[in-house]
C-alpha positions as semicolon CSV with decimal commas, in nm:
position;residue;x (nm);y (nm);z (nm)
1;M;1,642;1,201;1,862
2;N;1,860;1,252;1,555
3;L;1,846;1,570;1,349
4;S;1,653;1,415;1,059
5;N;1,380;1,304;1,299
6;V;1,368;1,651;1,457
7;I;1,327;1,815;1,116
8;A;1,060;1,564;1,008
9;T;0,873;1,609;1,336
10;M;0,871;1,989;1,296
11;I;0,736;1,961;0,942
12;N;0,473;1,707;1,048
13;E;0,363;1,936;1,332
14;M;0,317;2,221;1,082
15;L;0,113;1,990;0,860
16;E;-0,103;1,876;1,152
17;S;-0,173;2,224;1,288
18;E;-0,201;2,424;0,966
19;G;-0,273;2,162;0,700
20;V;0,030;2,283;0,508
21;A;0,396;2,326;0,598
22;Q;0,541;2,641;0,450
23;F;0,882;2,767;0,551
24;Q;1,210;2,906;0,430
25;R;1,480;2,642;0,420
26;N;1,756;2,879;0,540
27;I;1,555;3,006;0,838
28;L;1,459;2,655;0,948
29;A;1,821;2,543;0,911
30;Q;1,940;2,843;1,109
31;N;1,690;2,774;1,390
32;L;1,803;2,412;1,408
33;G;2,173;2,489;1,369
34;C;2,216;2,276;1,059
35;A;2,289;2,316;0,689
36;P;2,001;2,375;0,444
37;S;2,111;2,058;0,264
38;Q;2,002;1,860;0,572
39;I;1,654;2,008;0,535
40;N;1,660;1,910;0,165
41;Y;1,759;1,554;0,256
42;V;1,467;1,512;0,494
43;I;1,223;1,658;0,243
44;S;1,346;1,438;-0,042
45;S;1,351;1,121;0,166
46;R;1,044;1,154;0,389
47;F;0,799;1,383;0,207
48;T;0,771;1,208;-0,127
49;P;0,470;1,152;-0,353
50;E;0,487;0,781;-0,264
51;R;0,429;0,882;0,095
52;G;0,142;1,110;-0,003
53;F;0,301;1,456;-0,022
54;I;0,338;1,733;-0,277
55;V;0,649;1,947;-0,235
56;E;0,675;2,283;-0,402
57;S;1,008;2,458;-0,382
58;R;1,131;2,797;-0,499
59;R;1,493;2,890;-0,529
60;G;1,623;3,223;-0,407
61;G;1,504;3,430;-0,116
62;G;1,600;3,163;0,135
63;G;1,442;2,877;-0,055
64;C;1,071;2,881;0,021
65;V;0,923;2,532;0,057
66;K;0,557;2,435;0,068
67;I;0,456;2,079;0,160
68;T;0,100;1,954;0,144
69;R;-0,048;1,613;0,204
70;I;-0,232;1,468;-0,093
71;D;-0,591;1,401;0,006
72;Y;-0,754;1,121;-0,190
73;D;-1,051;0,915;-0,090
74;E;-0,956;0,562;0,011
75;A;-1,041;0,389;-0,317
76;S;-0,869;0,652;-0,530
77;L;-0,555;0,641;-0,318
78;L;-0,530;0,264;-0,336
79;L;-0,581;0,265;-0,713
80;K;-0,325;0,544;-0,745
81;I;-0,069;0,345;-0,547
82;V;-0,131;0,025;-0,743
83;G;-0,107;0,227;-1,067
84;S;0,207;0,410;-0,960
85;V;0,391;0,086;-0,891
86;G;0,423;0,018;-1,261
87;N;0,612;-0,284;-1,388
88;E;0,909;-0,257;-1,150
89;L;0,942;-0,182;-0,780
90;D;1,252;-0,181;-0,562
91;E;1,246;-0,267;-0,193
92;K;1,283;0,095;-0,080
93;E;0,985;0,211;-0,288
94;S;0,782;-0,084;-0,163
95;K;0,846;0,019;0,197
96;E;0,756;0,382;0,120
97;H;0,421;0,274;-0,025
98;L;0,354;0,055;0,278
99;F;0,444;0,339;0,515
100;N;0,195;0,566;0,338
101;L;-0,077;0,300;0,348
102;L;-0,019;0,238;0,718
103;Y;-0,008;0,610;0,799
104;R;-0,345;0,654;0,632
105;R;-0,476;0,337;0,801
106;L;-0,570;0,183;0,466
107;I;-0,408;-0,151;0,550
108;S;-0,334;-0,323;0,878
109;Q;0,010;-0,363;1,032
110;H;-0,025;-0,736;0,977
111;D;-0,093;-0,693;0,603
112;A;0,193;-0,444;0,568
113;S;0,431;-0,685;0,743
114;M;0,322;-0,971;0,518
115;I;0,368;-0,763;0,202
116;A;0,705;-0,632;0,321
117;S;0,822;-0,985;0,398
118;A;0,709;-1,125;0,063
119;T;0,875;-0,843;-0,132
120;A;1,204;-0,824;0,061
121;D;1,533;-0,855;-0,123
122;S;1,626;-1,146;0,104
123;V;1,326;-1,346;-0,023
124;L;1,392;-1,265;-0,388
125;K;1,765;-1,338;-0,380
126;C;1,715;-1,665;-0,573
127;V;1,567;-1,466;-0,863
128;P;1,816;-1,321;-1,112
129;E;1,879;-0,958;-1,016
130;E;1,744;-0,817;-1,344
131;Y;1,401;-0,975;-1,273
132;R;1,365;-0,900;-0,901
133;D;1,199;-0,560;-0,929
134;V;0,953;-0,692;-1,189
135;L;0,856;-0,986;-0,969
136;R;0,843;-0,762;-0,660
137;A;0,600;-0,524;-0,837
138;A;0,370;-0,809;-0,936
139;I;0,374;-0,959;-0,585
140;F;0,323;-0,618;-0,421
141;K;0,024;-0,529;-0,639
142;Q;-0,142;-0,868;-0,602
143;M;-0,096;-0,877;-0,224
144;L;-0,219;-0,519;-0,189
145;L;-0,530;-0,593;-0,393
146;T;-0,592;-0,904;-0,181
147;A;-0,545;-0,705;0,142
148;I;-0,791;-0,443;0,019
149;Q;-1,057;-0,705;-0,062
150;N;-1,039;-0,859;0,286
């Protein structure tokens, strides 16, 4: 398992057992034998609001970090995700939203795969680049709303 996965697994285990992950970046890095910047990378790439997390960070004193999972009821979460998409959506953000929806079991793997396929860069390559993210957002929102209704 690579280091990023080890760090993410440790944080997820804290979240599962305690409901919140609170730690000092330097101490966690020291225990894992890595640089604090590697901890920052994992936090910024895997524990994002799009994936359903709130990250609070304080500088100094070893860099205290507190990560909590956002708890919304199903309808509120889906509306929040549709609303957060806005008028543009890149492929990476689309996948992060789908990951969050799958993790929370709000959509099926089949629906997530269909949405990911329809919004992939490879499918939209015939669309001028400046319009791709706009079209992707519209497709993503419509497909998500359709998946929710079924």
